[in-house]
mmCIF file of the N, C-alpha and C atoms, coordinates in Angstrom:
data_MODEL
# 
_entry.id   MODEL 
# 
loop_
_atom_site.group_PDB 
_atom_site.id 
_atom_site.type_symbol 
_atom_site.label_atom_id 
_atom_site.label_alt_id 
_atom_site.label_comp_id 
_atom_site.label_asym_id 
_atom_site.label_entity_id 
_atom_site.label_seq_id 
_atom_site.pdbx_PDB_ins_code 
_atom_site.Cartn_x 
_atom_site.Cartn_y 
_atom_site.Cartn_z 
_atom_site.occupancy 
_atom_site.B_iso_or_equiv 
_atom_site.pdbx_formal_charge 
_atom_site.auth_seq_id 
_atom_site.auth_comp_id 
_atom_site.auth_asym_id 
_atom_site.auth_atom_id 
_atom_site.pdbx_PDB_model_num 
ATOM 1   N N  . MET A 1 1  ? 123.760 120.143 103.241 1.00 0.00 ? 1  MET A N  1 
ATOM 2   C CA . MET A 1 1  ? 124.266 121.224 104.289 1.00 0.00 ? 1  MET A CA 1 
ATOM 3   C C  . MET A 1 1  ? 125.517 120.656 104.633 1.00 0.00 ? 1  MET A C  1 
ATOM 4   N N  . PRO A 1 2  ? 126.730 121.380 104.581 1.00 0.00 ? 2  PRO A N  1 
ATOM 5   C CA . PRO A 1 2  ? 128.100 121.350 105.369 1.00 0.00 ? 2  PRO A CA 1 
ATOM 6   C C  . PRO A 1 2  ? 127.800 121.212 106.771 1.00 0.00 ? 2  PRO A C  1 
ATOM 7   N N  . ASP A 1 3  ? 128.593 120.236 107.300 1.00 0.00 ? 3  ASP A N  1 
ATOM 8   C CA . ASP A 1 3  ? 128.632 120.482 108.902 1.00 0.00 ? 3  ASP A CA 1 
ATOM 9   C C  . ASP A 1 3  ? 129.453 121.740 109.310 1.00 0.00 ? 3  ASP A C  1 
ATOM 10  N N  . LYS A 1 4  ? 128.993 122.141 110.426 1.00 0.00 ? 4  LYS A N  1 
ATOM 11  C CA . LYS A 1 4  ? 129.360 123.241 110.912 1.00 0.00 ? 4  LYS A CA 1 
ATOM 12  C C  . LYS A 1 4  ? 130.830 123.277 111.952 1.00 0.00 ? 4  LYS A C  1 
ATOM 13  N N  . ILE A 1 5  ? 131.591 124.247 111.465 1.00 0.00 ? 5  ILE A N  1 
ATOM 14  C CA . ILE A 1 5  ? 132.742 124.160 112.367 1.00 0.00 ? 5  ILE A CA 1 
ATOM 15  C C  . ILE A 1 5  ? 133.257 125.056 113.505 1.00 0.00 ? 5  ILE A C  1 
ATOM 16  N N  . TYR A 1 6  ? 133.566 124.899 114.508 1.00 0.00 ? 6  TYR A N  1 
ATOM 17  C CA . TYR A 1 6  ? 133.534 125.743 115.419 1.00 0.00 ? 6  TYR A CA 1 
ATOM 18  C C  . TYR A 1 6  ? 135.218 125.872 115.989 1.00 0.00 ? 6  TYR A C  1 
ATOM 19  N N  . LYS A 1 7  ? 135.247 127.121 116.605 1.00 0.00 ? 7  LYS A N  1 
ATOM 20  C CA . LYS A 1 7  ? 136.728 127.407 117.124 1.00 0.00 ? 7  LYS A CA 1 
ATOM 21  C C  . LYS A 1 7  ? 136.587 127.628 118.614 1.00 0.00 ? 7  LYS A C  1 
ATOM 22  N N  . LYS A 1 8  ? 137.804 127.369 119.461 1.00 0.00 ? 8  LYS A N  1 
ATOM 23  C CA . LYS A 1 8  ? 137.796 127.833 120.861 1.00 0.00 ? 8  LYS A CA 1 
ATOM 24  C C  . LYS A 1 8  ? 138.435 128.835 121.013 1.00 0.00 ? 8  LYS A C  1 
ATOM 25  N N  . ILE A 1 9  ? 138.307 129.808 121.886 1.00 0.00 ? 9  ILE A N  1 
ATOM 26  C CA . ILE A 1 9  ? 139.433 130.857 122.257 1.00 0.00 ? 9  ILE A CA 1 
ATOM 27  C C  . ILE A 1 9  ? 139.441 130.712 123.909 1.00 0.00 ? 9  ILE A C  1 
ATOM 28  N N  . GLU A 1 10 ? 140.191 131.197 124.573 1.00 0.00 ? 10 GLU A N  1 
ATOM 29  C CA . GLU A 1 10 ? 140.633 131.516 125.640 1.00 0.00 ? 10 GLU A CA 1 
ATOM 30  C C  . GLU A 1 10 ? 140.679 132.814 126.080 1.00 0.00 ? 10 GLU A C  1 
ATOM 31  N N  . ILE A 1 11 ? 139.650 133.251 127.270 1.00 0.00 ? 11 ILE A N  1 
ATOM 32  C CA . ILE A 1 11 ? 139.415 134.565 127.604 1.00 0.00 ? 11 ILE A CA 1 
ATOM 33  C C  . ILE A 1 11 ? 139.686 134.879 129.041 1.00 0.00 ? 11 ILE A C  1 
ATOM 34  N N  . VAL A 1 12 ? 139.850 136.059 129.818 1.00 0.00 ? 12 VAL A N  1 
ATOM 35  C CA . VAL A 1 12 ? 139.621 136.210 131.215 1.00 0.00 ? 12 VAL A CA 1 
ATOM 36  C C  . VAL A 1 12 ? 138.830 137.202 131.608 1.00 0.00 ? 12 VAL A C  1 
ATOM 37  N N  . GLY A 1 13 ? 138.023 136.988 132.529 1.00 0.00 ? 13 GLY A N  1 
ATOM 38  C CA . GLY A 1 13 ? 136.902 138.230 132.624 1.00 0.00 ? 13 GLY A CA 1 
ATOM 39  C C  . GLY A 1 13 ? 137.416 138.784 134.233 1.00 0.00 ? 13 GLY A C  1 
ATOM 40  N N  . THR A 1 14 ? 137.439 139.784 134.518 1.00 0.00 ? 14 THR A N  1 
ATOM 41  C CA . THR A 1 14 ? 137.396 140.365 135.763 1.00 0.00 ? 14 THR A CA 1 
ATOM 42  C C  . THR A 1 14 ? 136.213 141.251 136.245 1.00 0.00 ? 14 THR A C  1 
ATOM 43  N N  . SER A 1 15 ? 136.058 141.419 137.785 1.00 0.00 ? 15 SER A N  1 
ATOM 44  C CA . SER A 1 15 ? 135.193 142.126 138.379 1.00 0.00 ? 15 SER A CA 1 
ATOM 45  C C  . SER A 1 15 ? 135.485 142.296 139.749 1.00 0.00 ? 15 SER A C  1 
ATOM 46  N N  . PRO A 1 16 ? 135.191 143.611 140.163 1.00 0.00 ? 16 PRO A N  1 
ATOM 47  C CA . PRO A 1 16 ? 135.493 143.610 141.671 1.00 0.00 ? 16 PRO A CA 1 
ATOM 48  C C  . PRO A 1 16 ? 134.445 143.260 142.642 1.00 0.00 ? 16 PRO A C  1 
ATOM 49  N N  . VAL A 1 17 ? 133.452 142.969 141.752 1.00 0.00 ? 17 VAL A N  1 
ATOM 50  C CA . VAL A 1 17 ? 131.849 142.249 142.795 1.00 0.00 ? 17 VAL A CA 1 
ATOM 51  C C  . VAL A 1 17 ? 131.946 140.915 142.666 1.00 0.00 ? 17 VAL A C  1 
ATOM 52  N N  . SER A 1 18 ? 131.868 140.439 141.879 1.00 0.00 ? 18 SER A N  1 
ATOM 53  C CA . SER A 1 18 ? 131.710 138.797 141.911 1.00 0.00 ? 18 SER A CA 1 
ATOM 54  C C  . SER A 1 18 ? 132.345 137.847 140.966 1.00 0.00 ? 18 SER A C  1 
ATOM 55  N N  . ILE A 1 19 ? 132.232 136.661 140.754 1.00 0.00 ? 19 ILE A N  1 
ATOM 56  C CA . ILE A 1 19 ? 132.738 135.824 139.924 1.00 0.00 ? 19 ILE A CA 1 
ATOM 57  C C  . ILE A 1 19 ? 131.882 135.794 138.733 1.00 0.00 ? 19 ILE A C  1 
ATOM 58  N N  . SER A 1 20 ? 130.423 135.740 139.084 1.00 0.00 ? 20 SER A N  1 
ATOM 59  C CA . SER A 1 20 ? 129.741 135.912 137.919 1.00 0.00 ? 20 SER A CA 1 
ATOM 60  C C  . SER A 1 20 ? 129.652 137.090 137.035 1.00 0.00 ? 20 SER A C  1 
ATOM 61  N N  . GLU A 1 21 ? 129.655 138.136 137.595 1.00 0.00 ? 21 GLU A N  1 
ATOM 62  C CA . GLU A 1 21 ? 129.937 139.448 137.163 1.00 0.00 ? 21 GLU A CA 1 
ATOM 63  C C  . GLU A 1 21 ? 131.289 139.401 136.005 1.00 0.00 ? 21 GLU A C  1 
ATOM 64  N N  . ALA A 1 22 ? 132.412 138.747 136.541 1.00 0.00 ? 22 ALA A N  1 
ATOM 65  C CA . ALA A 1 22 ? 133.705 138.585 135.768 1.00 0.00 ? 22 ALA A CA 1 
ATOM 66  C C  . ALA A 1 22 ? 133.145 137.832 134.342 1.00 0.00 ? 22 ALA A C  1 
ATOM 67  N N  . VAL A 1 23 ? 132.516 136.612 134.683 1.00 0.00 ? 23 VAL A N  1 
ATOM 68  C CA . VAL A 1 23 ? 131.832 135.641 133.265 1.00 0.00 ? 23 VAL A CA 1 
ATOM 69  C C  . VAL A 1 23 ? 130.868 136.774 132.378 1.00 0.00 ? 23 VAL A C  1 
ATOM 70  N N  . LYS A 1 24 ? 130.132 137.037 132.936 1.00 0.00 ? 24 LYS A N  1 
ATOM 71  C CA . LYS A 1 24 ? 129.572 138.277 131.866 1.00 0.00 ? 24 LYS A CA 1 
ATOM 72  C C  . LYS A 1 24 ? 130.141 139.111 131.549 1.00 0.00 ? 24 LYS A C  1 
ATOM 73  N N  . HIS A 1 25 ? 131.285 139.804 132.045 1.00 0.00 ? 25 HIS A N  1 
ATOM 74  C CA . HIS A 1 25 ? 132.473 140.953 131.562 1.00 0.00 ? 25 HIS A CA 1 
ATOM 75  C C  . HIS A 1 25 ? 132.794 140.255 130.290 1.00 0.00 ? 25 HIS A C  1 
ATOM 76  N N  . ALA A 1 26 ? 133.455 139.172 130.815 1.00 0.00 ? 26 ALA A N  1 
ATOM 77  C CA . ALA A 1 26 ? 133.921 138.299 129.289 1.00 0.00 ? 26 ALA A CA 1 
ATOM 78  C C  . ALA A 1 26 ? 133.350 138.169 128.105 1.00 0.00 ? 26 ALA A C  1 
ATOM 79  N N  . ILE A 1 27 ? 132.369 137.594 128.398 1.00 0.00 ? 27 ILE A N  1 
ATOM 80  C CA . ILE A 1 27 ? 131.309 137.236 127.578 1.00 0.00 ? 27 ILE A CA 1 
ATOM 81  C C  . ILE A 1 27 ? 130.735 138.481 126.508 1.00 0.00 ? 27 ILE A C  1 
ATOM 82  N N  . ASP A 1 28 ? 130.432 139.488 127.263 1.00 0.00 ? 28 ASP A N  1 
ATOM 83  C CA . ASP A 1 28 ? 129.816 140.271 126.721 1.00 0.00 ? 28 ASP A CA 1 
ATOM 84  C C  . ASP A 1 28 ? 131.154 141.444 125.936 1.00 0.00 ? 28 ASP A C  1 
ATOM 85  N N  . LYS A 1 29 ? 132.191 141.202 126.692 1.00 0.00 ? 29 LYS A N  1 
ATOM 86  C CA . LYS A 1 29 ? 133.457 141.830 125.458 1.00 0.00 ? 29 LYS A CA 1 
ATOM 87  C C  . LYS A 1 29 ? 133.815 140.962 124.498 1.00 0.00 ? 29 LYS A C  1 
ATOM 88  N N  . ALA A 1 30 ? 133.659 139.762 124.906 1.00 0.00 ? 30 ALA A N  1 
ATOM 89  C CA . ALA A 1 30 ? 133.828 139.108 123.383 1.00 0.00 ? 30 ALA A CA 1 
ATOM 90  C C  . ALA A 1 30 ? 132.513 138.822 122.257 1.00 0.00 ? 30 ALA A C  1 
ATOM 91  N N  . GLY A 1 31 ? 131.602 139.300 122.660 1.00 0.00 ? 31 GLY A N  1 
ATOM 92  C CA . GLY A 1 31 ? 130.630 139.350 121.782 1.00 0.00 ? 31 GLY A CA 1 
ATOM 93  C C  . GLY A 1 31 ? 130.824 141.018 121.087 1.00 0.00 ? 31 GLY A C  1 
ATOM 94  N N  . GLU A 1 32 ? 131.634 141.753 121.407 1.00 0.00 ? 32 GLU A N  1 
ATOM 95  C CA . GLU A 1 32 ? 131.700 143.036 120.713 1.00 0.00 ? 32 GLU A CA 1 
ATOM 96  C C  . GLU A 1 32 ? 132.532 142.525 119.246 1.00 0.00 ? 32 GLU A C  1 
ATOM 97  N N  . SER A 1 33 ? 133.276 141.465 119.560 1.00 0.00 ? 33 SER A N  1 
ATOM 98  C CA . SER A 1 33 ? 134.084 141.615 118.148 1.00 0.00 ? 33 SER A CA 1 
ATOM 99  C C  . SER A 1 33 ? 133.681 139.789 117.673 1.00 0.00 ? 33 SER A C  1 
ATOM 100 N N  . LEU A 1 34 ? 133.323 139.022 118.189 1.00 0.00 ? 34 LEU A N  1 
ATOM 101 C CA . LEU A 1 34 ? 132.842 137.522 117.861 1.00 0.00 ? 34 LEU A CA 1 
ATOM 102 C C  . LEU A 1 34 ? 131.573 137.279 117.412 1.00 0.00 ? 34 LEU A C  1 
ATOM 103 N N  . ARG A 1 35 ? 131.428 136.561 116.246 1.00 0.00 ? 35 ARG A N  1 
ATOM 104 C CA . ARG A 1 35 ? 129.957 136.339 116.093 1.00 0.00 ? 35 ARG A CA 1 
ATOM 105 C C  . ARG A 1 35 ? 129.768 134.676 116.044 1.00 0.00 ? 35 ARG A C  1 
ATOM 106 N N  . HIS A 1 36 ? 128.804 134.600 116.163 1.00 0.00 ? 36 HIS A N  1 
ATOM 107 C CA . HIS A 1 36 ? 128.044 133.111 116.411 1.00 0.00 ? 36 HIS A CA 1 
ATOM 108 C C  . HIS A 1 36 ? 128.718 132.652 117.635 1.00 0.00 ? 36 HIS A C  1 
ATOM 109 N N  . MET A 1 37 ? 128.616 133.179 118.861 1.00 0.00 ? 37 MET A N  1 
ATOM 110 C CA . MET A 1 37 ? 129.052 132.641 119.972 1.00 0.00 ? 37 MET A CA 1 
ATOM 111 C C  . MET A 1 37 ? 128.346 131.422 120.447 1.00 0.00 ? 37 MET A C  1 
ATOM 112 N N  . SER A 1 38 ? 128.441 130.198 120.803 1.00 0.00 ? 38 SER A N  1 
ATOM 113 C CA . SER A 1 38 ? 127.511 129.206 120.841 1.00 0.00 ? 38 SER A CA 1 
ATOM 114 C C  . SER A 1 38 ? 127.653 128.766 122.447 1.00 0.00 ? 38 SER A C  1 
ATOM 115 N N  . TRP A 1 39 ? 128.844 128.567 123.105 1.00 0.00 ? 39 TRP A N  1 
ATOM 116 C CA . TRP A 1 39 ? 128.794 128.308 124.492 1.00 0.00 ? 39 TRP A CA 1 
ATOM 117 C C  . TRP A 1 39 ? 130.503 128.443 125.148 1.00 0.00 ? 39 TRP A C  1 
ATOM 118 N N  . PHE A 1 40 ? 130.352 128.331 126.590 1.00 0.00 ? 40 PHE A N  1 
ATOM 119 C CA . PHE A 1 40 ? 131.604 128.452 127.207 1.00 0.00 ? 40 PHE A CA 1 
ATOM 120 C C  . PHE A 1 40 ? 131.749 127.519 128.243 1.00 0.00 ? 40 PHE A C  1 
ATOM 121 N N  . GLU A 1 41 ? 133.161 127.726 128.644 1.00 0.00 ? 41 GLU A N  1 
ATOM 122 C CA . GLU A 1 41 ? 133.205 126.398 129.646 1.00 0.00 ? 41 GLU A CA 1 
ATOM 123 C C  . GLU A 1 41 ? 134.084 127.553 130.797 1.00 0.00 ? 41 GLU A C  1 
ATOM 124 N N  . VAL A 1 42 ? 133.588 127.369 131.870 1.00 0.00 ? 42 VAL A N  1 
ATOM 125 C CA . VAL A 1 42 ? 134.683 128.361 133.091 1.00 0.00 ? 42 VAL A CA 1 
ATOM 126 C C  . VAL A 1 42 ? 135.954 127.354 133.215 1.00 0.00 ? 42 VAL A C  1 
ATOM 127 N N  . LYS A 1 43 ? 137.040 127.660 132.976 1.00 0.00 ? 43 LYS A N  1 
ATOM 128 C CA . LYS A 1 43 ? 138.405 126.704 133.230 1.00 0.00 ? 43 LYS A CA 1 
ATOM 129 C C  . LYS A 1 43 ? 138.779 126.852 134.365 1.00 0.00 ? 43 LYS A C  1 
ATOM 130 N N  . GLU A 1 44 ? 138.836 128.084 134.746 1.00 0.00 ? 44 GLU A N  1 
ATOM 131 C CA . GLU A 1 44 ? 139.475 128.518 136.073 1.00 0.00 ? 44 GLU A CA 1 
ATOM 132 C C  . GLU A 1 44 ? 138.770 129.747 136.796 1.00 0.00 ? 44 GLU A C  1 
ATOM 133 N N  . ILE A 1 45 ? 138.756 129.864 138.169 1.00 0.00 ? 45 ILE A N  1 
ATOM 134 C CA . ILE A 1 45 ? 138.301 130.868 138.829 1.00 0.00 ? 45 ILE A CA 1 
ATOM 135 C C  . ILE A 1 45 ? 139.525 131.155 139.920 1.00 0.00 ? 45 ILE A C  1 
ATOM 136 N N  . ARG A 1 46 ? 139.876 132.699 140.315 1.00 0.00 ? 46 ARG A N  1 
ATOM 137 C CA . ARG A 1 46 ? 140.723 132.924 140.951 1.00 0.00 ? 46 ARG A CA 1 
ATOM 138 C C  . ARG A 1 46 ? 140.534 134.273 141.265 1.00 0.00 ? 46 ARG A C  1 
ATOM 139 N N  . GLY A 1 47 ? 141.222 134.555 142.371 1.00 0.00 ? 47 GLY A N  1 
ATOM 140 C CA . GLY A 1 47 ? 141.143 136.022 142.705 1.00 0.00 ? 47 GLY A CA 1 
ATOM 141 C C  . GLY A 1 47 ? 142.598 136.617 142.809 1.00 0.00 ? 47 GLY A C  1 
ATOM 142 N N  . PHE A 1 48 ? 142.370 138.349 143.123 1.00 0.00 ? 48 PHE A N  1 
ATOM 143 C CA . PHE A 1 48 ? 143.619 139.022 143.038 1.00 0.00 ? 48 PHE A CA 1 
ATOM 144 C C  . PHE A 1 48 ? 143.257 139.720 144.309 1.00 0.00 ? 48 PHE A C  1 
ATOM 145 N N  . ILE A 1 49 ? 144.260 139.832 145.445 1.00 0.00 ? 49 ILE A N  1 
ATOM 146 C CA . ILE A 1 49 ? 144.113 140.795 146.465 1.00 0.00 ? 49 ILE A CA 1 
ATOM 147 C C  . ILE A 1 49 ? 145.034 141.796 146.230 1.00 0.00 ? 49 ILE A C  1 
ATOM 148 N N  . ASP A 1 50 ? 144.721 143.058 146.110 1.00 0.00 ? 50 ASP A N  1 
ATOM 149 C CA . ASP A 1 50 ? 145.557 144.417 146.476 1.00 0.00 ? 50 ASP A CA 1 
ATOM 150 C C  . ASP A 1 50 ? 145.849 144.498 147.588 1.00 0.00 ? 50 ASP A C  1 
ATOM 151 N N  . GLU A 1 51 ? 147.070 144.470 148.165 1.00 0.00 ? 51 GLU A N  1 
ATOM 152 C CA . GLU A 1 51 ? 147.292 144.851 149.579 1.00 0.00 ? 51 GLU A CA 1 
ATOM 153 C C  . GLU A 1 51 ? 147.477 146.398 149.906 1.00 0.00 ? 51 GLU A C  1 
ATOM 154 N N  . HIS A 1 52 ? 147.725 146.644 148.423 1.00 0.00 ? 52 HIS A N  1 
ATOM 155 C CA . HIS A 1 52 ? 148.291 148.462 148.520 1.00 0.00 ? 52 HIS A CA 1 
ATOM 156 C C  . HIS A 1 52 ? 146.931 149.607 148.614 1.00 0.00 ? 52 HIS A C  1 
ATOM 157 N N  . LYS A 1 53 ? 145.926 148.575 148.260 1.00 0.00 ? 53 LYS A N  1 
ATOM 158 C CA . LYS A 1 53 ? 144.283 149.084 148.062 1.00 0.00 ? 53 LYS A CA 1 
ATOM 159 C C  . LYS A 1 53 ? 143.505 148.568 149.333 1.00 0.00 ? 53 LYS A C  1 
ATOM 160 N N  . GLY A 1 54 ? 144.195 148.327 150.377 1.00 0.00 ? 54 GLY A N  1 
ATOM 161 C CA . GLY A 1 54 ? 143.146 148.006 151.565 1.00 0.00 ? 54 GLY A CA 1 
ATOM 162 C C  . GLY A 1 54 ? 142.803 146.692 151.444 1.00 0.00 ? 54 GLY A C  1 
ATOM 163 N N  . ASN A 1 55 ? 143.615 145.647 150.786 1.00 0.00 ? 55 ASN A N  1 
ATOM 164 C CA . ASN A 1 55 ? 143.221 144.295 150.312 1.00 0.00 ? 55 ASN A CA 1 
ATOM 165 C C  . ASN A 1 55 ? 141.793 144.361 149.246 1.00 0.00 ? 55 ASN A C  1 
ATOM 166 N N  . GLU A 1 56 ? 141.672 145.219 148.574 1.00 0.00 ? 56 GLU A N  1 
ATOM 167 C CA . GLU A 1 56 ? 140.763 145.222 147.413 1.00 0.00 ? 56 GLU A CA 1 
ATOM 168 C C  . GLU A 1 56 ? 141.023 143.862 146.900 1.00 0.00 ? 56 GLU A C  1 
ATOM 169 N N  . VAL A 1 57 ? 139.764 143.126 146.406 1.00 0.00 ? 57 VAL A N  1 
ATOM 170 C CA . VAL A 1 57 ? 139.606 141.803 145.683 1.00 0.00 ? 57 VAL A CA 1 
ATOM 171 C C  . VAL A 1 57 ? 139.068 142.003 144.487 1.00 0.00 ? 57 VAL A C  1 
ATOM 172 N N  . LEU A 1 58 ? 139.773 141.427 143.522 1.00 0.00 ? 58 LEU A N  1 
ATOM 173 C CA . LEU A 1 58 ? 139.527 141.484 142.253 1.00 0.00 ? 58 LEU A CA 1 
ATOM 174 C C  . LEU A 1 58 ? 139.340 140.054 141.614 1.00 0.00 ? 58 LEU A C  1 
ATOM 175 N N  . PHE A 1 59 ? 138.039 139.599 141.259 1.00 0.00 ? 59 PHE A N  1 
ATOM 176 C CA . PHE A 1 59 ? 137.523 138.141 140.928 1.00 0.00 ? 59 PHE A CA 1 
ATOM 177 C C  . PHE A 1 59 ? 138.413 137.891 139.295 1.00 0.00 ? 59 PHE A C  1 
ATOM 178 N N  . GLN A 1 60 ? 138.561 136.903 139.100 1.00 0.00 ? 60 GLN A N  1 
ATOM 179 C CA . GLN A 1 60 ? 138.836 136.999 137.727 1.00 0.00 ? 60 GLN A CA 1 
ATOM 180 C C  . GLN A 1 60 ? 138.502 135.335 137.167 1.00 0.00 ? 60 GLN A C  1 
ATOM 181 N N  . ALA A 1 61 ? 138.016 135.426 136.001 1.00 0.00 ? 61 ALA A N  1 
ATOM 182 C CA . ALA A 1 61 ? 137.236 134.041 135.670 1.00 0.00 ? 61 ALA A CA 1 
ATOM 183 C C  . ALA A 1 61 ? 138.103 133.767 133.963 1.00 0.00 ? 61 ALA A C  1 
ATOM 184 N N  . THR A 1 62 ? 138.300 132.659 134.087 1.00 0.00 ? 62 THR A N  1 
ATOM 185 C CA . THR A 1 62 ? 139.105 132.102 132.984 1.00 0.00 ? 62 THR A CA 1 
ATOM 186 C C  . THR A 1 62 ? 138.067 131.248 132.021 1.00 0.00 ? 62 THR A C  1 
ATOM 187 N N  . LEU A 1 63 ? 137.675 131.766 130.854 1.00 0.00 ? 63 LEU A N  1 
ATOM 188 C CA . LEU A 1 63 ? 136.957 130.922 130.243 1.00 0.00 ? 63 LEU A CA 1 
ATOM 189 C C  . LEU A 1 63 ? 137.015 130.365 128.716 1.00 0.00 ? 63 LEU A C  1 
ATOM 190 N N  . LYS A 1 64 ? 136.878 129.278 128.395 1.00 0.00 ? 64 LYS A N  1 
ATOM 191 C CA . LYS A 1 64 ? 137.174 129.127 127.047 1.00 0.00 ? 64 LYS A CA 1 
ATOM 192 C C  . LYS A 1 64 ? 135.418 129.055 126.289 1.00 0.00 ? 64 LYS A C  1 
ATOM 193 N N  . VAL A 1 65 ? 135.711 129.755 125.203 1.00 0.00 ? 65 VAL A N  1 
ATOM 194 C CA . VAL A 1 65 ? 134.130 130.148 124.266 1.00 0.00 ? 65 VAL A CA 1 
ATOM 195 C C  . VAL A 1 65 ? 134.315 129.777 123.075 1.00 0.00 ? 65 VAL A C  1 
ATOM 196 N N  . GLY A 1 66 ? 133.231 128.984 122.433 1.00 0.00 ? 66 GLY A N  1 
ATOM 197 C CA . GLY A 1 66 ? 133.255 128.278 121.262 1.00 0.00 ? 66 GLY A CA 1 
ATOM 198 C C  . GLY A 1 66 ? 132.410 129.188 120.326 1.00 0.00 ? 66 GLY A C  1 
ATOM 199 N N  . PHE A 1 67 ? 132.744 129.175 119.332 1.00 0.00 ? 67 PHE A N  1 
ATOM 200 C CA . PHE A 1 67 ? 131.867 130.243 118.527 1.00 0.00 ? 67 PHE A CA 1 
ATOM 201 C C  . PHE A 1 67 ? 132.185 129.509 116.937 1.00 0.00 ? 67 PHE A C  1 
ATOM 202 N N  . ARG A 1 68 ? 130.828 129.295 116.168 1.00 0.00 ? 68 ARG A N  1 
ATOM 203 C CA . ARG A 1 68 ? 130.844 128.885 114.993 1.00 0.00 ? 68 ARG A CA 1 
ATOM 204 C C  . ARG A 1 68 ? 131.459 129.891 113.817 1.00 0.00 ? 68 ARG A C  1 
ATOM 205 N N  . LEU A 1 69 ? 132.368 128.834 112.830 1.00 0.00 ? 69 LEU A N  1 
ATOM 206 C CA . LEU A 1 69 ? 132.951 129.781 111.997 1.00 0.00 ? 69 LEU A CA 1 
ATOM 207 C C  . LEU A 1 69 ? 131.903 129.936 110.808 1.00 0.00 ? 69 LEU A C  1 
ATOM 208 N N  . GLU A 1 70 ? 132.035 131.000 110.153 1.00 0.00 ? 70 GLU A N  1 
ATOM 209 C CA . GLU A 1 70 ? 131.322 131.350 109.013 1.00 0.00 ? 70 GLU A CA 1 
ATOM 210 C C  . GLU A 1 70 ? 131.557 130.420 107.818 1.00 0.00 ? 70 GLU A C  1 
ATOM 211 N N  . ASP A 1 71 ? 130.333 130.189 107.041 1.00 0.00 ? 71 ASP A N  1 
ATOM 212 C CA . ASP A 1 71 ? 131.008 129.407 105.784 1.00 0.00 ? 71 ASP A CA 1 
ATOM 213 C C  . ASP A 1 71 ? 131.592 129.985 104.603 1.00 0.00 ? 71 ASP A C  1 
# 
């Protein structure tokens, strides 16, 4: 049986509610087009403040997602 090979990509999820929801949105969306996702790591957390919308906050989470390449 050959060794498994993995690839990493970087994605950014957003949410007006929380950081954890931003992470979940990113993983859910990636899962629509990626197969064999195995792990993720949160690389950066930040927020955006929109002063034109009453200081509305948007949470952003940058993730690296690892997935196994098909044989």
